[in-house]
N, C-alpha and C positions, 0 to 999 in steps of 0.2 A: 504494500500500500504506500510505503514511503517513496518508492521509486516512481510512482505515478503522479506525484504532486506537481512536478514541473509541467507535465502534459495537461493536467487539469487547470493549472494556472494560466497556460497559454489559451486553452479553450474558453475559460471564463473571460479573459481579456478581450477575445474576439467577440464574445456575446455582448459585452458592455459597449464596445464600439458600434455594433450593429443596432443596439437598443437605444443608443444615445439620442438620435433624432426623435424617436418616439417619446422618450422621456421629456425632451424639450417641448414637444407639441403638447403633451399633457400639462406641463407646467405653465405654458402660455395660455392654455384654455382655462386653467384655474385662476390665473391672474385676470383674464377677461371676465370670468364669472364674478369674481370679487368686485371688479370695477362696476359691473352692472347693478349690483345690489347695494352699493354704498357710494354716496356722493364724494367727489374728490376732496371737498372741504371738510368732511367729517371723518371720524375714526373708522377703522375697518370693522365691519359687522361680524359678529360671531358666526361660526359655521353651523351653529345649532339650528338655524332656520334661514329661509331664503325670502327676501323681501322683493316681490315683483313690482316693477314699474307699472305694469298693467293694472294690478290691484289698486294702486293709489291713483291711477289715471295720469301719471307723469308721461306716459307714452303719447298722450294727446296734448300736452302743453306745447304751445301757450294758449290753446283753446281749453283752458282750465281755470281754476280759481286763483291759485298762487302757489308759492313755495316757501312761505315764511316760517313754517314749522317742520319742514322736512328733516332738518338735523335732529330734532327731538325723536322722530321715528327711528332714524338710523342709529342713534346713540342709545336706543332702548329706554328713553325717558318718557315715551308714550307706549303703553302696552295695552293690547286687547285683553279682556278678561280671560280668554283662553290661554294666554301666555303665562298665567299663574301655574299652569301645569308643566310637567317636564317636557312635553312634546313640542311646545312652542310653534304650533301650526297656525297659519293664518286662518281666520274665519271665512265662511263662504263669501264670494265677491259679489253676489247678487242682492245682498241686503242693503237697505237704505240707511239703517241706524245700527250702531255698534256701541256697546258699553266698554269703557276703557279706564285706564289709570294714568295719571300725569305726575311727573316728579321734576323738581329742580335740582335734586341732589342724589337721586336714586336711593334715598333712605326713607323719606316721608312721601307718601302717595295720596292723591285725592282723585275722586271719581270724575270722569269727563264723558261727554257724548261725542262720538265720531259719526258724521253723517255725510251723505251725498246730496248734491243739489236736487237730484231726482233719482229714480231707480236706474239701475244699470241698464235695464232693457230700454228705458226711455232715452238714456244717453246714447246707447248703441243705435237706436232708431234715428235719433237726431244726427248722429255722425253719418249714417247712410243717406239721410235726406240731404245733407250738405253736399255729398258727392254726386248724387243723382240730380239734384237741383241745379248745380253749377257746372259739373264736369260730365254728367251723363254716364258715370261709371259707378260700379258698386263700391270700390275702395279708392281712397285718395289721401293725400296729406291734408288733414283737416286745417292745420294752421296755414299752410300755403294757400289753400283755396279761400279761406276767410280773409286773408291778407289782401287778396285781389278785389274784394267786393267794393262797390261804390261807397257804401256807408263807412267802411273802415278806412278807405283812402281819405275821406273827409276828416275822420278822427286823427289821422296821421298829420294832417296839415293844420289842425286847429291848436290854439293855445289854451282855449277855455271851453269847457263843456257847456253847451247851450241846448235849449229845449228842442231845436230842430234836429240835433244829432241823435236824440233818443226817441224821436217821434215814431210811433208805430210799434215800439217794443211792447210785448204782451204782459210783462210783469206788472202787477197792480201798483207797485210803488211809483212807476213812471207813467201811469195812465194820465195823470194831470200834473206834469212837471213844472216847476217854477225855477227861475234862475237861482234863487236863494237856496233851494233844496239841492240843486246840482253843484253849486259852489261848496256846500257842506260835504257832499260826497267826495269831491276832489281833495278838500283840506284834510279829511279824516280817513282816507283810504289807507288801510293798514298794511297792504301788500307792497307799499313803497315807503321810502324814507320820508318822514314827515317834514314838509317844507313850510307848512302853515300858510300856503298861498292858494288862491282860487285858480291860478294858472298852472297848466300841466307841463311846465318847463322841466320839472324834475321827473317826469314820467318817461321811461324808455318806450320804444314802439311796442315791445312785448308787454309792458305794463298796461298800455292802452288796450291791447287785444284782450288781456285777461279781464280787465274791468268791463269791457263791452260784452264779453262772453258771459260773465257772471250776471250782469244786469239783464241780459237777454233770456237766461235760463231760469234764474231764481235769485231775487234780490235779498233773500234772508240774511246771508252773511254781511251784506252791505248795511242793512238796517241795524244789525248788532254793532257795527263799527261806528256809525255816525250818530247813534243814539245809545251810548254805553250805559250800562247799569250803574257804573260808578258815579254818574251824574243824576241818578234817580229814575232813569227810564226803566220800564218793566221788562228788560231783556236779559238773558244770561250773557256771561262774558265771552267774547270772541277771543280765542287763544291763538288762532292762526289756521293756515291751510297748507295742504300738500297735494298737489295734483288736483283731483276732483273730490277730495275729502276735506271737511272742515272739522275743527275741534272746538268745542264749547264746554263751559261748566255744566255739570250733570244735573238734570231734573227728572223727577218721576211724573209721568203724564197724569193729568187730572182724572182720567177714567179709573185709575187705581184707587181713588178716594170716594167713588160712588157709594161704596158700602161702609163708609166711615161713620163714627159716632155723631150724634147731633151737634155737639159743640164744635167738632172739627168741620163739619159741613157748614155750619153757620159762619165760622171764621173764614173759610175759603170763599163762600158766597159773597161775603162783605168785601173781601180783597178783590174778587172778580168785578164787582160793581164799581169799586174804587178805580181799578185799572181802566175800565170802560169810560168812566167819567174823566180821567186824566187824558185819555185819547181825544176827548172832545174839548177839554179846557186845559191848556198848558201855557207856560210862559213864552214858548216860541210861536204860539198862534198857528199851530198845525192841526188839521183834523185828520186823525188816523181812523181808517175804517176797514173792516174785514169784507172780503168778497165771499168768504166761506169760513165757518168754524166747525170744529168737531172735538172729540174728547182728547185728541193729541195736540190741539192748538196751544193749550196752556199746560204748564208743568209746575211742580212744587219742589223747592229745595229741601234739604234735610232740616233746615231751620223752621219749616212750615211756611216759608215765604212763597207766594204765588207769582209766577212770571209768564210772559208770553214765550212759549217754547218753540213755536214755529211761526215765523213772520212772513212766510212765503205768500200768504193770501192777504197781506196787509197793504192797503193803499194809503197815500198821503196827499192831502189837498192843502195848499198853502193859503190860509185865510187872509194872510197879510198882503200877498201879491195877487190874489184872485185866481180863478180857474182858467187855465191857459187854453184847454181844448174845448171848444163849444160844439153844440150840435151841428151836424152837417159839414164840419170842417174835414177836408180830405186828409187822410193819413197816408204817410209813406210806409209801405210794407215791403219787406224783402226777406231773405233767408233768416236774418236775426229775429224777425217777427214771429217765426213759426218753428223755433227749435224744439219747443215742448207743447205747442198748441197747433190747432188747425189754422192754416194761413187765411182761411176764409171766415174764421170766427169773428163775431161782432163783439166789441168790448162795450161795457156800459158807459153812458155819457157822464162826464164830470158833473154836469148840472143836475143829474138824476140822483146824486148821492145825498141822502138825508143825514142830518147830524146824528140822528138816533138809530141809524142803520145797524151798527154793531150791538147796541143795547138791545134792540129787538131780537137779533140773532141769538144772543146769549140767553135772554129770557125764554126763548122758544126752544133752543137746542140743548143747552148745558145745565142751567139752574134747575129745571124740573127733575133731571136725573140725579143731581146732587142733593136736592132737598126733599125728594119723594119719601113720604111716610117716615119722616125722621122725628116728628114732634106730636104732641098730644092734639086731639081733634080741634079744639078751639083755635090754637095757634096755627096748626097745619092748614086749616080752612082759610085763615087770613093770608097765609103765604101763597096758597094756590090762587086766590082771587087776585092778589097783587101781581103774580107771575102772568096770569091770563091777560091782564090789562097791559102789562109791560111788553108782552109779545104781540100785541095787536097793531099791525102795520097800518090799519085804517085810522088810528087815532092820530091826533096832532103830536108834534114833537113835545110840546109842553105837557100833554096828557101822559105820554109814555114816560117822560122824565119824572113826573109826579108819582106815577105808579112805582118806579124804581126807588124813589125816596121813601115811600110808604113801606116797601119791602125792607129797606135798610133800617127803618125805625122798629120794625118787628124783630129783626135779627140781632140788632146791637145788644139788647139785654141778655141774649142767649150766648154771647161770647163768654168764655172763661179765661182766667188769668193763671196760667201754670206753666212749668218748664217745657211742656210739649210744644208750646208756641214760642220757640227760642227767638224768633225774629223780633218779637215785641216784649219779651220777658227779660229782666224784671221791671222794665219801664212801666208796664201796665199796672203794677202794684201801686205805684206812686201816682200815676195819672188818674186812676179810677177812684182814688180816695176822695171823700166828700170835702 
């Protein structure tokens, strides 16, 4: 056996020489795979899981929301709930909402919601529509095609976002745009460095496309950015976006509280009425109105504080500058007008929006489910009568508002002051003292 060692040594040497190109190819492929799952500016991702650009929607940027929070994903400072297990597998990519956890130090974690502007199916259909509408092909470079559109070419040349540049977009927020509202969007757009200016000089061309795309598909993240909860607006905090996913502070949908105790139901109902009232009366003189409400529109923080969880159906009318789009005014429609809706769909007139529109919706759709059979007959009957009048669209605005005030007067004595309502405890102990 000892005499054979030189022969074996020569044989192994030849094997290594022949296998060397294959080894190099494998190493190069590994390097490429690592580069595709981790941005160059961030640290290398652990090999325990693979983060696909397709899952995030980065493969469609800059027809996406933004990239402000991508580093958090790749540094594992944002985790899906499924990552608490050892498998570290990504959740299904067809969901619209995901529960997750967020950290600034990888030690302390807080819950967050991760969501898409719309369902993955709707996103895919919109991408196909872009290609067939503009190139008559099934697949194309979404960004390149949108770049060549007439609307975006106007965006590239402008320094200030004006109402004519968003005319015809289907999102409720821009149904009745004012210059004051558009200036607020530009000043507070969180996906670019804050310049505090109404002019878009600090926007790159890609920044403009991301903003236009977001406003065309779903203005929910923009609403959270320009009316932040830190200033008292009833919205969760916008933490950032990566591709077509946005990250916000976590809330439980209101529908989970339909079976709650009477004092919790009374508290949430009063908060809901207060939010609707603030949407009609606020210091900035905007009228916020819903085009649709359901059990997922509102959410509740762990503190018991109620917020608007989904602002996608929320419109804004500037009462200070007046309603810009009047009946019969011709609207400009293009591919951006129908990314998530039918291009031929008719949008409601700005002049048709009543001040009590949202109040009527809430009294008809949400409050009855929240307050149903929660109280003894005399009180329950009073609540039901007030709700019936509050939900009556044939009454005048003053009559609807008065019915809501009666409902508040019935519910206020039913509120309790204890630690379960952390958002107002222990302040209520001192405020409620005679």
